N, C-alpha and C positions, 0 to 999 in steps of 0.2 A: 553569448547574450545574454544577459541578467535581464530579471522581472522582479519588479517589486511586490510582495505579498504582505499586505496589512494584518497586523498579528494583534488579538487584544486578549489577555492575561487574563485568566478566572481566579478565584481566591485561592481554591486548591491547587494552583499552579503557580502560587507565589514562592520564589527563588531557585525556581529548577531552570536551566538554561535553555535558549533557544533552539530550535533544530538548526544543524549546523554540519558542515560538511567535515569528517573527519582529516581529510587529506587533499592536497591539491589537486590530484587527478579523480577523487570520487564524484559519481554519479547522482547520487543520493544523499540527503543530510539524513543525519542522526535525530530519532526522535525518542524522547525517556517519558515514561509511566510517572504521571501523578498519584497515583494511587498503589496501596500496597494490596497485592490478591495472592491467592492459590487456584492455579488450575490443574485442575485432575486429570488423569488420563481421558482421551476422549471429549473432552468438555471443552468449551469455547466461553471466551469473555472478551467484551467490547473496552478495551483499557483507554481509559481517560487519560489525555495529556494535559490537561489545564490551561488550555487558549482555544481561541474560533480565529479563524482566518477571512479573509476578504480576498478571494484570488480573482485577478485581472479577467472579464471576458475572452472568451477564446483561449483559455487554456484550463487545466485540471491539476490536482496532485495528486500522482499514484503513490499508494501505499505499497510498500513489499515488505519481502521477508530478513529478517539479518542473519545472512548464510551461518554464524557462528552457533546462532540458540538453535536454529533445524539441525544444523549438524550432528552438535552434542546436546540437545534435551529434548528435539524433534516438534520444536515450537516453530509454529509460521503461519502466516495469515491466509487463511482458507478460501478466500476470496482474490487470488492475488491476480494481477495488481488490483487493490481495491482502489475505487476512485472518487472524489472532493470532488464532487463540481462545484463551478464558478459560482451558482449562485447559493449555495450551501450556507448558512451562518450560524450554525450550530457547533456544538464543541466538535473537536477534532477526535475520535478515538478510533483506537488502533483492534480489529476486530484479530483475537489470536485465537489456535487451536493448539490442540496439546496430541500429539501422535507420538509422544513420547511414553514409556512405561511407569512413570514415577509422577508424584505430583511437582508444579512448577512452581517455584516463589517468585511472582513478578515484585522486584521492589522499586519504591517511589526512587527517582531520581535516574532506573537504570533504562540503558538504552533496548527499544523493543520494534523498532522497525526503520527502515528509510522512507523516508518521503524525496519523491520525484516530480519536478514540476515538470508539466508536459504541454505542448501547443494542442490541441484539437482540430481535427478537420472533419468538418459537415460534410454528411452525403444525404445524398437523395437518391430514393430508388426508383428506378425506368421499369416497371413491368414490358415484359416483350412473351412473343410468341414462341420465341427458339432462341436457345443460344449459340454461339459460334462455338464449333469444334477445335478440341487440341488434342495432342497423343496422351495426353493422360486422360482425360475423358472422365468419368465417373470414379475411378477410382481413387481410394481415398483411404486413412487410417494402414499406413506403413506400404501401401502399393507403391510408390517411387522407390524403395531400397531391395524388390523384387523383381525378376526378368521371368 
């Protein structure tokens, strides 16, 4: 299934490629930086992309890290996956954090993250007095891997 997402380029995004799939089987579209910035170890920066989007109602865009940047440099998206809501109309920015030991230079035009459009399922909580029992019960945080 393909959805249409409107994109408005900002002046500092001129000349940059639009988000695009790098291969036929790719789930995420590569997005590039619209600025040069140095991210020091342990620091974060909201990297400009140079565009705004209008996501159709009922969808979101998930912002995910690029595995190569994470593996090679310790650069990731700290709120993975980040969510761009359908009613947001500001510049799409990618929040990056440097978990590596050295400064990381983000260069304009460099691929910095992946964008994954996704359908949104709405929910409503129903408060009850008791929940049904399961074999697992209240076990959490690794409890299913132990006997």
